[in-house]
Jmol script that loads the backbone (N, CA, C; Angstrom):
load data "model"
ATOM      1  N   MET A   1     -11.583  -5.823 -12.694  1.00  0.00           N
ATOM      2  CA  MET A   1     -12.487  -6.335 -11.691  1.00  0.00           C
ATOM      3  C   MET A   1     -11.749  -7.292 -10.743  1.00  0.00           C
ATOM      4  N   GLN A   2     -10.888  -8.135 -11.308  1.00  0.00           N
ATOM      5  CA  GLN A   2     -10.147  -9.093 -10.488  1.00  0.00           C
ATOM      6  C   GLN A   2      -9.252  -8.380  -9.480  1.00  0.00           C
ATOM      7  N   MET A   3      -8.647  -7.261  -9.869  1.00  0.00           N
ATOM      8  CA  MET A   3      -7.790  -6.510  -8.955  1.00  0.00           C
ATOM      9  C   MET A   3      -8.602  -5.996  -7.767  1.00  0.00           C
ATOM     10  N   ARG A   4      -9.805  -5.528  -7.975  1.00  0.00           N
ATOM     11  CA  ARG A   4     -10.655  -5.047  -6.889  1.00  0.00           C
ATOM     12  C   ARG A   4     -10.995  -6.175  -5.917  1.00  0.00           C
ATOM     13  N   ILE A   5     -11.271  -7.348  -6.453  1.00  0.00           N
ATOM     14  CA  ILE A   5     -11.576  -8.511  -5.604  1.00  0.00           C
ATOM     15  C   ILE A   5     -10.353  -8.881  -4.773  1.00  0.00           C
ATOM     16  N   ASN A   6      -9.181  -8.899  -5.399  1.00  0.00           N
ATOM     17  CA  ASN A   6      -7.947  -9.237  -4.685  1.00  0.00           C
ATOM     18  C   ASN A   6      -7.660  -8.239  -3.567  1.00  0.00           C
ATOM     19  N   ILE A   7      -7.804  -6.961  -3.832  1.00  0.00           N
ATOM     20  CA  ILE A   7      -7.556  -5.940  -2.809  1.00  0.00           C
ATOM     21  C   ILE A   7      -8.536  -6.098  -1.659  1.00  0.00           C
ATOM     22  N   ALA A   8      -9.804  -6.341  -1.963  1.00  0.00           N
ATOM     23  CA  ALA A   8     -10.805  -6.529  -0.917  1.00  0.00           C
ATOM     24  C   ALA A   8     -10.469  -7.736  -0.048  1.00  0.00           C
ATOM     25  N   MET A   9     -10.008  -8.822  -0.641  1.00  0.00           N
ATOM     26  CA  MET A   9      -9.654 -10.015   0.117  1.00  0.00           C
ATOM     27  C   MET A   9      -8.430  -9.771   1.003  1.00  0.00           C
ATOM     28  N   ILE A  10      -7.449  -9.050   0.493  1.00  0.00           N
ATOM     29  CA  ILE A  10      -6.258  -8.727   1.283  1.00  0.00           C
ATOM     30  C   ILE A  10      -6.645  -7.870   2.478  1.00  0.00           C
ATOM     31  N   LEU A  11      -7.479  -6.855   2.259  1.00  0.00           N
ATOM     32  CA  LEU A  11      -7.866  -5.954   3.345  1.00  0.00           C
ATOM     33  C   LEU A  11      -8.745  -6.636   4.382  1.00  0.00           C
ATOM     34  N   GLN A  12      -9.466  -7.676   4.000  1.00  0.00           N
ATOM     35  CA  GLN A  12     -10.262  -8.437   4.958  1.00  0.00           C
ATOM     36  C   GLN A  12      -9.382  -9.302   5.847  1.00  0.00           C
ATOM     37  N   ARG A  13      -8.285  -9.806   5.305  1.00  0.00           N
ATOM     38  CA  ARG A  13      -7.450 -10.779   6.019  1.00  0.00           C
ATOM     39  C   ARG A  13      -6.258 -10.174   6.739  1.00  0.00           C
ATOM     40  N   PHE A  14      -5.853  -8.973   6.344  1.00  0.00           N
ATOM     41  CA  PHE A  14      -4.649  -8.367   6.907  1.00  0.00           C
ATOM     42  C   PHE A  14      -4.886  -6.921   7.292  1.00  0.00           C
ATOM     43  N   LYS A  15      -4.142  -6.473   8.308  1.00  0.00           N
ATOM     44  CA  LYS A  15      -4.107  -5.066   8.672  1.00  0.00           C
ATOM     45  C   LYS A  15      -2.784  -4.525   8.144  1.00  0.00           C
ATOM     46  N   LEU A  16      -2.827  -3.497   7.335  1.00  0.00           N
ATOM     47  CA  LEU A  16      -1.631  -2.912   6.746  1.00  0.00           C
ATOM     48  C   LEU A  16      -1.267  -1.653   7.520  1.00  0.00           C
ATOM     49  N   THR A  17       0.001  -1.550   7.917  1.00  0.00           N
ATOM     50  CA  THR A  17       0.477  -0.411   8.691  1.00  0.00           C
ATOM     51  C   THR A  17       1.699   0.181   8.009  1.00  0.00           C
ATOM     52  N   LEU A  18       1.670   1.478   7.775  1.00  0.00           N
ATOM     53  CA  LEU A  18       2.801   2.172   7.184  1.00  0.00           C
ATOM     54  C   LEU A  18       3.930   2.252   8.202  1.00  0.00           C
ATOM     55  N   LEU A  19       5.169   2.071   7.763  1.00  0.00           N
ATOM     56  CA  LEU A  19       6.311   2.181   8.671  1.00  0.00           C
ATOM     57  C   LEU A  19       6.367   3.584   9.255  1.00  0.00           C
ATOM     58  N   SER A  20       6.667   3.688  10.542  1.00  0.00           N
ATOM     59  CA  SER A  20       6.604   4.972  11.242  1.00  0.00           C
ATOM     60  C   SER A  20       7.648   5.982  10.764  1.00  0.00           C
ATOM     61  N   ASP A  21       8.792   5.527  10.280  1.00  0.00           N
ATOM     62  CA  ASP A  21       9.843   6.456   9.856  1.00  0.00           C
ATOM     63  C   ASP A  21       9.820   6.763   8.361  1.00  0.00           C
ATOM     64  N   TYR A  22       8.772   6.371   7.668  1.00  0.00           N
ATOM     65  CA  TYR A  22       8.671   6.571   6.220  1.00  0.00           C
ATOM     66  C   TYR A  22       8.380   8.027   5.893  1.00  0.00           C
ATOM     67  N   GLN A  23       9.123   8.584   4.946  1.00  0.00           N
ATOM     68  CA  GLN A  23       8.903   9.942   4.455  1.00  0.00           C
ATOM     69  C   GLN A  23       8.450   9.862   3.004  1.00  0.00           C
ATOM     70  N   LEU A  24       7.272  10.360   2.725  1.00  0.00           N
ATOM     71  CA  LEU A  24       6.706  10.298   1.374  1.00  0.00           C
ATOM     72  C   LEU A  24       7.490  11.188   0.428  1.00  0.00           C
ATOM     73  N   GLN A  25       7.922  10.611  -0.696  1.00  0.00           N
ATOM     74  CA  GLN A  25       8.578  11.339  -1.769  1.00  0.00           C
ATOM     75  C   GLN A  25       7.825  11.018  -3.048  1.00  0.00           C
ATOM     76  N   PRO A  26       6.844  11.835  -3.425  1.00  0.00           N
ATOM     77  CA  PRO A  26       6.035  11.514  -4.594  1.00  0.00           C
ATOM     78  C   PRO A  26       6.788  11.722  -5.901  1.00  0.00           C
ATOM     79  N   ILE A  27       6.424  10.925  -6.882  1.00  0.00           N
ATOM     80  CA  ILE A  27       6.911  11.084  -8.246  1.00  0.00           C
ATOM     81  C   ILE A  27       5.718  11.571  -9.054  1.00  0.00           C
ATOM     82  N   PHE A  28       5.822  12.760  -9.625  1.00  0.00           N
ATOM     83  CA  PHE A  28       4.736  13.314 -10.423  1.00  0.00           C
ATOM     84  C   PHE A  28       4.991  12.958 -11.879  1.00  0.00           C
ATOM     85  N   ASN A  29       4.203  12.050 -12.378  1.00  0.00           N
ATOM     86  CA  ASN A  29       4.315  11.570 -13.738  1.00  0.00           C
ATOM     87  C   ASN A  29       2.890  11.464 -14.268  1.00  0.00           C
ATOM     88  N   PHE A  30       2.619  10.547 -15.141  1.00  0.00           N
ATOM     89  CA  PHE A  30       1.250  10.325 -15.600  1.00  0.00           C
ATOM     90  C   PHE A  30       0.364   9.956 -14.418  1.00  0.00           C
ATOM     91  N   ASN A  31       0.860   9.071 -13.568  1.00  0.00           N
ATOM     92  CA  ASN A  31       0.198   8.715 -12.309  1.00  0.00           C
ATOM     93  C   ASN A  31       1.129   9.111 -11.170  1.00  0.00           C
ATOM     94  N   THR A  32       0.605   9.788 -10.167  1.00  0.00           N
ATOM     95  CA  THR A  32       1.415  10.144  -9.000  1.00  0.00           C
ATOM     96  C   THR A  32       1.553   8.908  -8.118  1.00  0.00           C
ATOM     97  N   ARG A  33       2.785   8.605  -7.728  1.00  0.00           N
ATOM     98  CA  ARG A  33       3.037   7.426  -6.905  1.00  0.00           C
ATOM     99  C   ARG A  33       4.218   7.711  -5.992  1.00  0.00           C
ATOM    100  N   PRO A  34       4.359   6.932  -4.915  1.00  0.00           N
ATOM    101  CA  PRO A  34       5.495   7.150  -4.022  1.00  0.00           C
ATOM    102  C   PRO A  34       6.786   6.606  -4.629  1.00  0.00           C
ATOM    103  N   LYS A  35       7.868   7.354  -4.459  1.00  0.00           N
ATOM    104  CA  LYS A  35       9.178   6.914  -4.937  1.00  0.00           C
ATOM    105  C   LYS A  35       9.614   5.707  -4.111  1.00  0.00           C
ATOM    106  N   ASN A  36      10.158   4.699  -4.739  1.00  0.00           N
ATOM    107  CA  ASN A  36      10.648   3.467  -4.106  1.00  0.00           C
ATOM    108  C   ASN A  36       9.549   2.667  -3.391  1.00  0.00           C
ATOM    109  N   GLY A  37       8.320   2.785  -3.834  1.00  0.00           N
ATOM    110  CA  GLY A  37       7.243   1.981  -3.269  1.00  0.00           C
ATOM    111  C   GLY A  37       6.712   2.534  -1.954  1.00  0.00           C
ATOM    112  N   LEU A  38       5.942   1.713  -1.266  1.00  0.00           N
ATOM    113  CA  LEU A  38       5.310   2.112  -0.016  1.00  0.00           C
ATOM    114  C   LEU A  38       5.533   1.000   0.997  1.00  0.00           C
ATOM    115  N   PRO A  39       6.567   1.117   1.846  1.00  0.00           N
ATOM    116  CA  PRO A  39       6.890   0.047   2.787  1.00  0.00           C
ATOM    117  C   PRO A  39       5.826  -0.071   3.881  1.00  0.00           C
ATOM    118  N   MET A  40       5.278  -1.277   4.032  1.00  0.00           N
ATOM    119  CA  MET A  40       4.233  -1.500   5.016  1.00  0.00           C
ATOM    120  C   MET A  40       4.479  -2.790   5.768  1.00  0.00           C
ATOM    121  N   LEU A  41       3.938  -2.856   6.977  1.00  0.00           N
ATOM    122  CA  LEU A  41       3.932  -4.074   7.767  1.00  0.00           C
ATOM    123  C   LEU A  41       2.560  -4.712   7.631  1.00  0.00           C
ATOM    124  N   THR A  42       2.518  -6.026   7.562  1.00  0.00           N
ATOM    125  CA  THR A  42       1.237  -6.725   7.496  1.00  0.00           C
ATOM    126  C   THR A  42       1.035  -7.520   8.783  1.00  0.00           C
ATOM    127  N   HIS A  43      -0.189  -7.474   9.265  1.00  0.00           N
ATOM    128  CA  HIS A  43      -0.575  -8.217  10.476  1.00  0.00           C
ATOM    129  C   HIS A  43      -1.834  -8.992  10.149  1.00  0.00           C
ATOM    130  N   ALA A  44      -1.833 -10.281  10.424  1.00  0.00           N
ATOM    131  CA  ALA A  44      -3.036 -11.089  10.196  1.00  0.00           C
ATOM    132  C   ALA A  44      -4.136 -10.633  11.146  1.00  0.00           C
ATOM    133  N   ARG A  45      -5.360 -10.622  10.653  1.00  0.00           N
ATOM    134  CA  ARG A  45      -6.507 -10.219  11.493  1.00  0.00           C
ATOM    135  C   ARG A  45      -7.017 -11.402  12.250  1.00  0.00           C
TER     136      ARG A  45
END
end "model"
wireframe off; spacefill off
backbone 0.3
color backbone group
């Protein structure tokens, strides 16, 4: 529950933008996730 509250607060305060040159390389495991994370820019709202 705390994680949901934290994500909601972050999304209210910041605009997240994916880097334009990022190429998605998924890792298929128990949970599918992007390889080497997900690089984003943050902008205050």
